[in-house]
C-alpha positions as CSV (number, residue, x, y, z in Angstrom):
1,X,0.8,-24.7,9.3
2,X,0.8,-21.3,11.3
3,X,0.5,-23.4,14.4
4,X,3.5,-25.6,13.9
5,X,5.8,-22.7,12.2
6,X,7.0,-19.6,13.7
7,X,6.0,-15.8,12.7
8,X,9.2,-15.2,11.3
9,X,8.9,-17.9,8.9
10,X,5.9,-16.3,7.3
11,X,7.7,-13.1,7.7
12,X,10.5,-14.1,5.3
13,X,8.4,-14.9,2.5
14,X,6.1,-11.5,3.1
15,X,9.5,-9.8,2.6
16,X,9.4,-11.1,-1.2
17,X,6.1,-10.5,-1.8
18,X,6.3,-7.0,-3.6
19,X,9.2,-8.6,-6.1
20,X,6.9,-11.6,-6.8
21,X,4.0,-9.5,-7.1
22,X,5.5,-6.8,-9.4
23,X,7.4,-9.7,-11.6
24,X,3.8,-11.4,-12.2
25,X,2.5,-7.8,-13.2
26,X,5.2,-7.5,-15.6
27,X,4.7,-11.0,-16.8
28,X,1.1,-10.4,-17.8
29,X,1.8,-6.8,-19.1
30,X,-1.9,-6.0,-19.1
31,X,-2.1,-8.2,-22.1
32,X,-5.0,-10.7,-20.3
33,X,-7.2,-7.6,-19.8
34,X,-6.5,-6.8,-23.5
35,X,-8.0,-10.0,-24.3
36,X,-11.1,-9.5,-22.1
37,X,-11.7,-6.0,-23.5
38,X,-11.3,-7.0,-27.0
39,X,-14.6,-8.3,-28.8
40,X,-12.9,-9.7,-32.0
41,X,-10.3,-12.1,-30.2
42,X,-8.8,-14.9,-32.0
43,X,-6.7,-18.1,-31.5
44,X,-3.5,-16.0,-32.6
45,X,-4.0,-13.4,-30.4
46,X,-4.0,-16.1,-27.2
47,X,-0.9,-17.9,-28.7
48,X,1.0,-14.5,-28.9
49,X,0.1,-13.7,-25.3
50,X,0.9,-16.8,-23.9
51,X,4.7,-16.9,-25.9
52,X,4.8,-13.2,-24.7
53,X,4.3,-14.1,-21.1
54,X,6.6,-16.8,-21.3
55,X,9.5,-14.8,-22.3
56,X,8.8,-11.9,-19.8
57,X,8.6,-14.2,-17.0
58,X,11.8,-16.0,-17.8
59,X,13.7,-12.5,-18.0
60,X,12.0,-11.3,-14.9
61,X,13.2,-14.6,-13.0
62,X,16.9,-14.1,-14.2
63,X,16.9,-10.5,-13.2
64,X,15.6,-11.6,-9.6
65,X,18.1,-14.3,-9.4
66,X,20.8,-11.9,-10.1
67,X,19.4,-9.4,-7.6
68,X,18.9,-12.1,-5.0
69,X,21.9,-11.2,-2.9
70,X,20.8,-7.7,-2.9
71,X,17.4,-8.4,-1.6
72,X,18.8,-10.4,1.3
73,X,21.3,-7.5,2.0
74,X,18.4,-4.9,2.4
75,X,16.5,-7.1,4.7
76,X,19.6,-8.1,6.5
77,X,18.6,-12.2,5.9
78,X,21.6,-13.9,4.2
79,X,19.2,-17.0,4.1
80,X,16.7,-15.1,1.5
81,X,19.3,-15.5,-1.3
82,X,18.3,-19.4,-1.8
83,X,14.7,-19.1,-0.6
84,X,14.2,-15.8,-3.1
85,X,15.7,-17.8,-6.0
86,X,13.7,-21.0,-5.5
87,X,10.2,-19.3,-4.6
88,X,10.5,-17.1,-7.6
89,X,10.5,-20.1,-9.8
90,X,6.8,-19.3,-9.5
91,X,6.8,-16.5,-11.8
92,X,7.9,-18.7,-14.9
93,X,5.2,-21.4,-13.7
94,X,2.2,-19.1,-13.2
95,X,3.2,-17.4,-16.9
96,X,2.1,-20.6,-18.7
97,X,-1.4,-20.4,-17.0
98,X,-2.5,-16.5,-17.6
99,X,-4.3,-17.3,-20.9
100,X,-6.0,-20.2,-19.9
101,X,-7.4,-18.6,-17.0
102,X,-8.3,-15.4,-19.2
103,X,-9.8,-17.8,-21.5
104,X,-12.2,-19.2,-18.8
105,X,-13.1,-16.0,-17.4
106,X,-13.9,-14.5,-20.7
107,X,-16.5,-17.6,-21.3
108,X,-17.6,-17.1,-17.8
109,X,-16.7,-20.5,-16.7
110,X,-15.7,-19.9,-12.9
111,X,-17.0,-23.2,-11.8
112,X,-14.3,-24.9,-13.7
113,X,-11.4,-22.3,-12.1
114,X,-13.3,-22.9,-8.5
115,X,-12.4,-26.3,-9.1
116,X,-8.8,-26.1,-10.2
117,X,-8.1,-23.8,-7.4
118,X,-9.4,-26.2,-4.8
119,X,-7.9,-29.1,-5.8
120,X,-4.4,-27.2,-5.9
121,X,-5.1,-25.7,-2.7
122,X,-6.0,-29.1,-0.9
123,X,-2.8,-30.9,-2.2
124,X,-0.3,-28.1,-1.7
125,X,-2.0,-27.5,1.8
126,X,-1.6,-30.8,2.9
127,X,2.1,-31.1,1.3
128,X,3.1,-27.9,3.2
129,X,1.7,-28.9,6.4
130,X,3.4,-32.3,6.3
131,X,6.8,-30.4,5.4
132,X,6.1,-28.0,8.2
133,X,5.5,-31.1,10.9
134,X,8.4,-32.7,9.8
135,X,10.7,-29.4,10.7
136,X,11.5,-28.2,7.2
137,X,10.5,-24.4,8.6
138,X,10.0,-21.5,6.2
139,X,11.0,-24.1,3.3
140,X,7.6,-25.8,4.3
141,X,5.9,-22.6,2.8
142,X,8.0,-22.2,-0.3
143,X,7.2,-26.0,-1.2
144,X,3.5,-25.3,-0.6
145,X,3.5,-22.3,-2.9
146,X,5.5,-23.9,-5.6
147,X,3.2,-26.9,-5.6
148,X,0.4,-24.8,-5.5
149,X,1.5,-23.1,-8.8
150,X,2.5,-26.4,-10.4
151,X,-0.8,-28.1,-9.8
152,X,-2.8,-25.1,-10.8
153,X,-1.0,-24.9,-14.1
154,X,-1.2,-28.6,-14.9
155,X,-5.0,-28.8,-14.5
156,X,-5.7,-25.5,-16.3
157,X,-3.7,-27.4,-19.4
158,X,-5.6,-30.2,-19.0
159,X,-9.2,-28.8,-18.5
160,X,-9.0,-26.0,-20.9
161,X,-10.7,-26.5,-24.1
162,X,-7.7,-24.2,-26.1
163,X,-4.8,-25.6,-27.3
164,X,-1.5,-23.8,-27.9
165,X,-0.2,-23.2,-31.4
166,X,3.4,-21.7,-31.8
167,X,2.5,-18.4,-33.3
168,X,3.3,-15.0,-32.4
169,X,1.6,-12.3,-34.4
170,X,3.1,-9.0,-34.4
171,X,-0.5,-7.3,-35.2
172,X,-2.1,-9.2,-32.2
173,X,0.7,-8.0,-29.9
174,X,0.6,-4.4,-30.9
175,X,-3.4,-4.4,-30.9
176,X,-3.2,-5.7,-27.3
177,X,-0.1,-4.0,-25.8
178,X,-1.4,-0.7,-26.8
179,X,-4.3,-1.3,-24.5
180,X,-2.5,-3.2,-21.8
181,X,0.9,-1.2,-21.4
182,X,-1.1,1.5,-19.1
183,X,-2.5,-1.3,-17.1
184,X,0.9,-2.7,-16.6
185,X,2.7,0.6,-15.4
186,X,-0.6,1.1,-13.3
187,X,-0.2,-2.7,-12.0
188,X,3.3,-1.9,-10.9
189,X,2.3,1.0,-9.0
190,X,-0.4,-0.6,-7.4
191,X,1.2,-3.8,-6.2
192,X,4.3,-1.9,-5.2
193,X,1.9,0.6,-3.0
194,X,0.0,-2.6,-2.0
195,X,3.4,-4.5,-0.6
196,X,5.0,-1.4,0.5
197,X,3.8,-2.4,4.2
198,X,6.0,-5.9,3.9
199,X,9.0,-3.9,2.9
200,X,8.8,-1.3,5.4
201,X,7.8,-3.7,8.4
202,X,10.4,-6.3,7.2
203,X,13.1,-3.2,6.7
204,X,12.2,-1.1,9.9
205,X,10.8,-3.5,12.1
206,X,10.9,-7.5,12.5
207,X,10.3,-10.7,10.8
208,X,7.9,-11.3,13.5
209,X,6.0,-8.5,13.4
210,X,6.0,-9.1,9.4
211,X,4.7,-12.5,10.0
212,X,1.8,-11.0,12.4
213,X,0.9,-8.6,9.7
214,X,1.0,-11.4,7.0
215,X,-1.1,-13.6,8.9
216,X,-3.8,-10.9,9.6
217,X,-3.7,-9.8,5.9
218,X,-4.1,-13.7,4.8
219,X,-7.6,-13.9,6.9
220,X,-8.5,-10.7,5.6
221,X,-7.6,-11.9,2.0
222,X,-9.5,-15.2,2.6
223,X,-12.6,-13.7,3.9
224,X,-12.8,-10.4,1.7
225,X,-10.3,-11.0,-1.2
226,X,-11.9,-14.3,-2.2
227,X,-15.1,-12.3,-2.7
228,X,-13.2,-9.2,-4.4
229,X,-11.5,-11.5,-6.8
230,X,-14.6,-12.9,-7.9
231,X,-15.9,-9.8,-8.2
232,X,-13.0,-8.8,-10.0
233,X,-13.2,-11.7,-12.5
234,X,-16.8,-11.0,-13.1
235,X,-17.2,-7.1,-13.3
236,X,-14.5,-6.7,-15.8
237,X,-15.7,-9.1,-18.5
238,X,-19.4,-8.6,-17.9
239,X,-19.1,-4.8,-18.0
240,X,-16.8,-5.2,-21.1
241,X,-20.0,-7.2,-22.8
242,X,-22.1,-3.9,-22.2
243,X,-19.7,-1.5,-23.5
244,X,-21.9,-0.6,-26.3
245,X,-25.1,-0.3,-24.4
246,X,-24.5,2.4,-21.9
247,X,-27.9,2.5,-20.2
248,X,-27.6,-1.1,-19.6
249,X,-23.9,-0.5,-18.5
250,X,-24.7,1.9,-15.7
251,X,-27.9,-0.3,-14.4
252,X,-25.4,-3.3,-14.0
253,X,-22.4,-1.2,-12.6
254,X,-24.9,0.1,-10.0
255,X,-26.1,-3.2,-9.0
256,X,-22.6,-4.8,-8.8
257,X,-21.7,-1.6,-6.0
258,X,-24.8,-2.2,-4.0
259,X,-24.7,-6.2,-4.0
260,X,-20.8,-6.0,-3.2
261,X,-21.5,-3.9,-0.2
262,X,-24.7,-5.7,1.1
263,X,-21.9,-8.9,1.4
264,X,-18.7,-7.2,2.4
265,X,-20.0,-4.5,5.0
266,X,-21.4,-7.0,7.4
267,X,-18.8,-9.8,6.8
268,X,-15.9,-7.5,7.6
269,X,-17.7,-6.0,10.7
270,X,-18.1,-9.6,11.9
271,X,-14.4,-10.5,11.1
272,X,-13.6,-7.8,13.1
273,X,-15.8,-8.6,16.2
274,X,-14.6,-12.1,16.2
275,X,-10.8,-11.4,15.3
276,X,-9.8,-12.7,18.8
277,X,-11.8,-15.8,19.2
278,X,-11.0,-16.9,15.5
279,X,-7.1,-16.4,16.1
280,X,-7.2,-18.2,19.2
281,X,-8.9,-21.1,17.8
282,X,-7.1,-21.2,14.5
283,X,-3.7,-19.9,15.4
284,X,-3.4,-20.6,19.1
285,X,-2.4,-17.8,21.7
286,X,1.2,-17.5,20.1
287,X,-0.3,-15.4,17.5
288,X,-2.2,-13.2,19.7
289,X,-0.6,-10.1,18.3
290,X,-2.4,-10.7,15.4
291,X,-5.9,-9.6,16.5
292,X,-5.7,-5.9,16.6
293,X,-4.3,-5.9,13.2
294,X,-6.9,-8.1,11.9
295,X,-9.5,-5.9,13.2
296,X,-8.0,-2.6,11.5
297,X,-7.6,-4.4,8.4
298,X,-11.0,-5.9,8.3
299,X,-12.5,-2.3,8.8
300,X,-9.8,-1.3,5.9
301,X,-11.0,-3.6,3.3
302,X,-14.8,-2.4,3.6
303,X,-14.4,-0.4,0.8
304,X,-12.1,-2.4,-1.2
305,X,-14.4,-4.6,-3.7
306,X,-16.3,-1.4,-4.4
307,X,-12.9,0.4,-5.6
308,X,-12.2,-2.6,-7.7
309,X,-15.6,-2.1,-9.5
310,X,-15.1,1.4,-10.2
311,X,-11.7,0.9,-11.4
312,X,-13.2,-2.3,-14.0
313,X,-15.9,-0.1,-15.5
314,X,-13.1,2.2,-16.6
315,X,-10.9,-1.2,-18.0
316,X,-14.5,-2.1,-19.6
317,X,-15.0,1.0,-21.6
318,X,-11.2,0.9,-23.0
319,X,-10.2,4.0,-20.5
320,X,-6.7,2.1,-19.5
321,X,-5.4,5.5,-19.6
322,X,-7.8,6.9,-16.5
323,X,-6.8,4.0,-14.8
324,X,-3.2,5.0,-14.7
325,X,-4.0,8.5,-13.7
326,X,-6.2,7.6,-10.7
327,X,-3.4,5.3,-9.5
328,X,-1.1,8.0,-9.5
329,X,-3.4,10.4,-7.7
330,X,-3.1,8.2,-4.6
331,X,0.8,8.2,-4.3
332,X,0.8,11.6,-2.0
333,X,-2.1,10.3,0.4
334,X,-0.2,7.2,0.8
335,X,3.2,8.8,1.3
336,X,1.9,11.1,3.5
337,X,-0.2,8.6,5.9
338,X,3.3,6.1,5.9
339,X,5.2,9.2,7.4
340,X,3.1,10.2,10.0
341,X,2.6,6.4,10.9
342,X,5.9,4.9,10.6
343,X,7.5,5.9,13.9
344,X,4.8,4.6,15.5
345,X,4.6,1.2,15.2
346,X,3.0,-1.4,13.3
347,X,-0.5,-0.9,14.9
348,X,-0.5,2.4,13.6
349,X,0.8,1.7,10.1
350,X,-2.1,-0.7,10.0
351,X,-4.7,1.9,11.1
352,X,-3.3,4.1,8.2
353,X,-4.6,1.8,6.1
354,X,-8.0,2.9,6.9
355,X,-7.5,6.3,6.1
356,X,-5.8,5.2,2.6
357,X,-8.8,3.0,1.9
358,X,-11.2,5.6,2.5
359,X,-9.3,7.9,0.3
360,X,-8.7,5.3,-2.5
361,X,-12.5,4.6,-2.9
362,X,-13.2,8.3,-3.1
363,X,-10.6,8.9,-5.5
364,X,-11.4,5.7,-7.6
365,X,-15.3,7.2,-7.9
366,X,-14.2,10.4,-9.6
367,X,-14.1,9.2,-13.4
368,X,-17.1,6.8,-12.8
369,X,-19.0,10.0,-11.7
370,X,-17.8,12.0,-14.6
371,X,-18.3,9.7,-17.4
372,X,-21.0,7.9,-16.3
373,X,-23.0,10.2,-13.8
374,X,-22.5,7.6,-10.9
375,X,-19.7,9.1,-8.9
376,X,-19.0,9.2,-5.0
377,X,-22.1,11.1,-3.6
378,X,-24.4,8.9,-5.7
379,X,-23.0,5.4,-4.8
380,X,-23.0,7.1,-1.1
381,X,-26.5,7.8,-1.4
382,X,-27.0,4.1,-2.6
383,X,-25.0,2.8,0.2
384,X,-26.2,4.7,3.1
385,X,-28.9,2.1,4.0
386,X,-26.5,-0.9,4.1
387,X,-23.9,1.2,6.0
388,X,-26.8,2.1,8.6
389,X,-28.1,-1.6,8.7
390,X,-24.4,-3.0,9.2
391,X,-24.0,-0.7,11.9
392,X,-27.1,-1.7,13.8
393,X,-26.3,-5.5,13.4
394,X,-22.9,-5.1,14.4
395,X,-23.4,-3.2,17.6
396,X,-26.1,-5.7,18.5
397,X,-23.7,-8.8,17.6
398,X,-20.6,-7.1,19.5
399,X,-22.2,-6.6,23.0
400,X,-23.7,-10.1,22.6
401,X,-20.1,-11.7,21.4
402,X,-18.3,-10.2,24.6
403,X,-20.3,-12.1,27.1
404,X,-19.4,-15.4,25.4
405,X,-16.2,-17.0,26.6
406,X,-16.1,-20.0,24.8
407,X,-14.2,-19.1,21.4
408,X,-15.8,-21.9,19.3
409,X,-19.3,-20.9,20.6
410,X,-18.7,-17.4,20.3
411,X,-17.9,-17.6,16.8
412,X,-21.2,-19.7,16.1
413,X,-23.6,-18.1,17.7
414,X,-22.3,-14.5,16.9
415,X,-22.4,-15.7,13.2
416,X,-25.9,-16.9,13.2
417,X,-27.1,-13.9,15.4
418,X,-25.6,-11.6,12.7
419,X,-26.9,-13.5,9.8
420,X,-30.0,-13.8,11.1
421,X,-30.5,-9.9,12.4
422,X,-29.2,-8.8,9.1
423,X,-31.2,-10.7,6.6
424,X,-34.3,-10.3,8.9
425,X,-34.2,-6.4,8.8
426,X,-33.2,-6.4,5.0
427,X,-36.3,-8.9,4.6
428,X,-38.7,-6.4,6.8
429,X,-37.6,-3.2,5.2
430,X,-37.5,-4.9,1.6
431,X,-33.8,-4.2,0.5
432,X,-33.4,-5.2,-3.4
433,X,-30.4,-6.7,-2.6
434,X,-31.8,-9.4,-0.7
435,X,-34.3,-9.9,-3.5
436,X,-31.7,-10.2,-6.0
437,X,-29.8,-12.6,-4.1
438,X,-32.9,-14.9,-3.3
439,X,-33.7,-14.6,-7.4
440,X,-30.4,-15.8,-8.3
441,X,-30.2,-18.6,-5.8
442,X,-33.7,-19.9,-7.4
443,X,-32.0,-19.6,-10.7
444,X,-29.1,-21.9,-9.6
445,X,-31.2,-24.3,-8.2
446,X,-33.0,-24.7,-11.2
447,X,-29.9,-25.1,-13.2
């Protein structure tokens, strides 16, 4: 789609991301997390959450529908009025699948979730490309987003073993919301801050520059975000199930931190090294401005999955209050970095994300360190061998990659060399993370 559409088409959708994200957080209101964290959940709990999610989603959509002209006026894009009102139908559609997805996460049925996402992405992706090819412009993206939500919702309802009943329990709601409302406030704050760049770039720069940024972020989300999504989905229910066994909880927590770093660190470095051939090969040279943005974003996201695990441990032990406190601590840093970088262009804004990401990780490790004795310094000590291994491997691959001019060959050989050297050195120095991966693969093969 990026080959056919213009950067400003993606920029227009990017302008609306913050409103969609906040509405979806309000819709869930931390109730899904409450279901995961609760041990004695019932069918009444699930039905109550679904009804609540749907009602809130309708209210959110009505508010956005009313304020669509103001959003368009803020960005000085009149065409956003209709786009906003159509695209945000996703909020209502997605509200009807939160409970089914949550129940599958509780049951660790990630295989079904993956199948649903793959089918929905495949069908909506093909549809989006066809609409883009026939000249629908930004509406191809709108249609693709809507179709993804529709097919996802349909498949979750068909494949989920849980069946909805028209029951709303006040006791269930009070119990779940008393835990979830802190995550609600935290979620609104986090999604506002995460999408602040879209607002700033869309307002103070141009739709094209925002389009470049969203494409760069899209690559990073695909490479790192997919893994982080899996980590977040697995870590919270797994850690929640161990909340009564502190020793085992800490052991699993430590293992998750090391395993995440072992995979993410080299993957993000490889993405930064191969940013140019990837962008040119997949998007063509008209998107060349994406390259530096992608490189800096890849570096910024190195510690993101580790931050998620540190936050998941707080949710799993029922300390959603600390979850909110941690997020508030980040506001001054983000505000200061944005003020410094704003006047120097989009490149400096993205570089600022590296600084923010590093501070976020340090802040996120504070309470796990205080409560469980596994904070920043202890985590850094465990991660140092992986950092050194990644640095050595990446340096070798970087100097080899600059000598290969053909984009496809560069991507192929650099990736093979990276994996070979990284795993070879891991095996030679007996990294426990590699042994764990081999053990998991053997278990999966036997299954």
